C-alpha positions as CSV (number, residue, x, y, z in Angstrom):
1,M,-22.2,25.2,-35.5
2,G,-21.2,26.6,-32.6
3,A,-17.7,25.5,-30.9
4,L,-18.0,22.7,-28.5
5,R,-17.5,23.0,-24.9
6,M,-15.1,20.6,-23.0
7,V,-17.7,18.9,-19.7
8,S,-15.5,17.4,-17.0
9,T,-16.7,13.4,-16.8
10,T,-16.3,13.6,-12.8
11,L,-18.8,14.8,-10.6
12,Q,-18.2,16.6,-7.8
13,T,-20.6,15.9,-5.3
14,L,-19.1,12.5,-5.7
15,D,-15.5,13.0,-6.1
16,R,-16.1,15.5,-2.3
17,G,-17.8,12.4,-0.8
18,L,-14.3,10.2,-2.1
19,A,-12.5,12.8,-0.1
20,V,-14.0,12.5,3.0
21,L,-13.2,9.0,2.5
22,A,-9.8,9.4,1.7
23,A,-8.5,11.8,4.4
24,L,-10.4,9.7,7.3
25,S,-8.8,7.0,6.3
26,E,-5.8,8.9,6.9
27,A,-7.0,10.0,10.4
28,S,-7.1,7.5,13.5
29,S,-9.3,8.9,15.7
30,G,-11.7,11.1,13.3
31,L,-12.0,14.1,12.2
32,K,-14.5,16.9,13.2
33,P,-16.9,18.0,10.2
34,A,-15.0,21.8,9.8
35,D,-11.4,19.9,9.6
36,L,-13.1,18.1,6.9
37,A,-14.0,21.3,5.4
38,Q,-11.0,23.1,5.4
39,R,-8.9,20.0,3.6
40,L,-11.5,19.8,0.7
41,D,-11.8,23.8,0.5
42,V,-16.0,23.7,0.7
43,H,-17.8,26.3,3.5
44,K,-18.6,24.0,6.2
45,A,-22.5,23.3,5.3
46,I,-21.3,21.2,2.6
47,A,-18.9,19.1,4.7
48,Y,-22.0,18.6,7.3
49,R,-24.2,17.4,4.1
50,L,-21.6,15.1,2.9
51,V,-20.6,13.7,6.0
52,S,-24.8,12.9,6.4
53,T,-25.4,11.6,3.1
54,L,-22.2,9.5,3.5
55,E,-23.6,8.4,7.3
56,A,-26.9,7.7,6.1
57,H,-24.7,4.2,4.1
58,G,-22.9,3.7,6.4
59,L,-20.1,4.5,5.5
60,V,-18.9,6.6,8.0
61,R,-20.0,7.1,11.8
62,R,-19.9,9.5,14.6
63,L,-18.0,10.0,17.7
64,P,-19.3,11.2,21.1
65,D,-16.9,13.7,20.5
66,G,-18.1,14.8,17.1
67,N,-15.0,13.2,15.1
68,V,-16.3,11.3,11.9
69,V,-14.7,7.9,11.4
70,L,-15.1,5.2,8.2
71,G,-17.9,3.1,9.6
72,A,-18.8,-0.5,9.2
73,G,-20.3,0.2,5.6
74,L,-17.4,-0.5,4.1
75,I,-16.4,-3.6,5.4
76,P,-18.0,-5.7,2.5
77,L,-17.6,-3.6,-0.3
78,A,-14.3,-4.6,1.4
79,A,-14.2,-7.8,1.5
80,K,-14.9,-7.7,-2.3
81,V,-12.0,-6.1,-3.5
82,E,-9.3,-7.6,-5.4
83,T,-11.4,-10.6,-4.1
84,H,-10.4,-13.0,-6.9
85,R,-7.2,-12.4,-7.2
86,L,-6.7,-12.8,-3.5
87,A,-7.8,-15.9,-3.1
88,S,-5.6,-17.7,-5.9
89,A,-2.9,-16.2,-4.6
90,K,-3.8,-18.0,-0.2
91,Q,-2.3,-21.5,-1.1
92,H,1.2,-19.9,-2.8
93,L,1.4,-17.3,0.9
94,A,0.8,-20.6,2.7
95,T,3.8,-22.5,1.1
96,L,5.9,-19.2,1.2
97,S,5.8,-19.0,5.1
98,E,5.6,-22.6,5.4
99,A,9.3,-22.5,3.5
100,T,10.4,-19.3,5.5
101,R,8.5,-19.1,9.1
102,T,7.1,-16.3,8.9
103,T,4.5,-13.6,8.4
104,S,3.1,-13.2,4.7
105,C,1.5,-11.0,3.5
106,I,0.3,-9.3,0.2
107,V,0.7,-5.4,-0.7
108,L,-1.4,-3.7,-3.0
109,A,-0.1,-0.4,-4.4
110,D,-3.0,2.2,-3.7
111,G,-2.0,5.9,-5.3
112,P,1.5,6.7,-3.4
113,N,0.7,4.2,-0.2
114,A,1.1,0.3,0.0
115,V,-1.8,-1.5,1.6
116,V,-2.0,-4.7,3.0
117,A,-4.5,-6.6,0.9
118,A,-4.0,-10.1,2.0
119,V,-1.7,-12.2,5.1
120,Q,-0.6,-15.2,6.0
121,E,1.1,-16.2,9.7
122,G,3.4,-18.3,10.5
123,G,6.8,-18.3,12.5
124,D,7.7,-19.5,15.7
125,G,6.1,-18.6,19.4
126,F,6.6,-15.2,20.8
127,L,8.4,-14.4,17.1
128,R,5.8,-14.5,15.6
129,V,4.7,-11.5,13.3
130,S,0.7,-10.5,13.0
131,Y,-0.6,-7.6,10.1
132,R,-3.3,-6.5,10.1
133,L,-5.7,-5.8,7.0
134,G,-5.6,-2.8,6.1
135,V,-2.4,-1.0,7.2
136,R,-1.1,1.9,5.1
137,H,2.7,2.9,4.3
138,P,3.9,5.2,1.9
139,L,5.3,2.8,-1.0
140,T,8.2,4.7,0.2
141,R,8.7,2.6,3.2
142,G,8.9,-0.6,3.6
143,A,10.2,-3.6,1.7
144,S,6.4,-4.7,-0.1
145,G,6.4,-0.3,-1.4
146,L,9.7,-0.7,-2.5
147,A,9.0,-3.6,-4.3
148,I,6.1,-2.5,-5.6
149,L,8.3,1.3,-7.1
150,S,11.4,-1.2,-8.1
151,G,8.7,-3.6,-10.4
152,R,7.8,-0.1,-12.3
153,P,9.4,1.5,-15.2
154,E,12.4,3.7,-13.9
155,A,12.3,7.1,-13.1
156,N,14.8,9.6,-12.6
157,D,14.1,10.5,-8.9
158,D,13.7,6.9,-7.9
159,L,15.3,5.8,-4.4
160,P,18.7,4.5,-4.2
161,A,17.0,1.3,-2.4
162,V,14.3,1.5,-5.3
163,K,17.3,0.8,-7.7
164,L,18.8,-1.7,-5.5
165,A,15.5,-3.8,-5.3
166,R,15.5,-3.2,-8.9
167,K,18.8,-4.5,-10.0
168,Q,18.8,-7.5,-7.2
169,G,14.5,-8.2,-8.3
170,Y,14.1,-8.0,-4.3
171,A,13.8,-5.3,-1.2
172,L,15.4,-6.0,2.0
173,T,14.9,-3.6,4.7
174,R,15.0,-3.5,8.3
175,G,13.4,-1.5,11.3
176,E,11.5,1.2,8.5
177,L,8.0,-0.2,9.7
178,Q,8.5,-1.8,13.0
179,H,11.6,-1.7,14.6
180,G,13.7,-5.1,15.1
181,A,12.2,-6.1,11.9
182,V,13.2,-7.4,8.8
183,G,11.6,-7.5,5.6
184,I,11.8,-8.8,2.2
185,A,9.6,-8.6,-1.0
186,A,9.3,-8.9,-4.5
187,P,7.1,-7.2,-6.6
188,I,4.4,-9.2,-8.9
189,I,4.7,-8.2,-12.7
190,P,2.1,-9.5,-14.8
191,E,3.2,-12.2,-17.3
192,G,3.6,-11.0,-21.0
193,A,3.2,-7.0,-19.4
194,E,5.5,-5.3,-22.6
195,S,6.9,-3.0,-19.9
196,P,6.8,-3.3,-16.1
197,A,4.2,-2.0,-14.0
198,S,4.0,-3.7,-10.8
199,D,0.9,-2.6,-8.4
200,A,1.5,-5.6,-6.3
201,A,4.2,-7.8,-4.2
202,V,5.1,-10.7,-2.3
203,S,6.4,-9.8,1.3
204,I,7.6,-11.0,4.6
205,V,8.5,-9.9,8.0
206,A,10.1,-12.3,11.1
207,L,12.1,-10.7,14.1
208,H,15.5,-11.5,13.7
209,E,17.6,-12.3,10.2
210,L,16.8,-14.0,7.8
211,P,19.0,-16.8,5.4
212,E,20.0,-15.7,2.4
213,T,18.1,-18.1,0.4
214,T,15.1,-16.7,2.0
215,A,14.9,-13.8,-1.2
216,Q,14.7,-16.3,-3.6
217,Y,11.5,-18.1,-1.8
218,V,10.0,-14.8,-2.2
219,M,10.7,-13.9,-5.6
220,D,9.9,-17.7,-6.7
221,C,6.5,-17.0,-5.3
222,A,6.1,-13.8,-6.5
223,K,7.1,-14.9,-10.0
224,A,4.5,-18.2,-9.2
225,I,1.4,-15.6,-8.1
226,A,2.4,-13.3,-11.4
227,K,1.7,-16.6,-13.4
228,I,-2.1,-16.9,-12.3
229,W,-3.1,-13.6,-12.1
């Protein structure tokens, strides 16, 4: 019997198509097919075929200047992502925003980034902070990203801010993602997990300093959501 050959479990074309979507998600003004070809290290003809296929499904669209951007076809797909988990947490976010008079949100980890997945606006008048769904930022910046990292097993390259957040149970940042904004976040760690494995965090943001007791509200909300997840 001949030696068994290892067969890749990934589909190259699908992998490339997903890479196109990932690249476009990081380029607000879009990319030309030639730019995508360079990023994916493929021939321009392959990049054009990938764009055409994704365009046929409404996942990307071409602008008059030739740039390619994400398409509206992604919206109904994204609306179904984490629907059950996020819906079950909605009331807890509302309670948190009311108690702290701030905007609260749930942020999910997506590879090296944090993505805003649910928002409950709060605050007073011109001091109210708005958060857009789908906003992305590195896990290493902002209270929510640091909180997610603090809810994971310790690593040799943990940032000091991550170590501090792990010690106190929450992360606090000032002006990292928005000038003048104060953010407090706590990791959502599933109950019964044998080891910390956070992929989400509860976060609040305000344009003013917050009372010392505010962090406890955030941690309590994270724990309450963890019980129903």
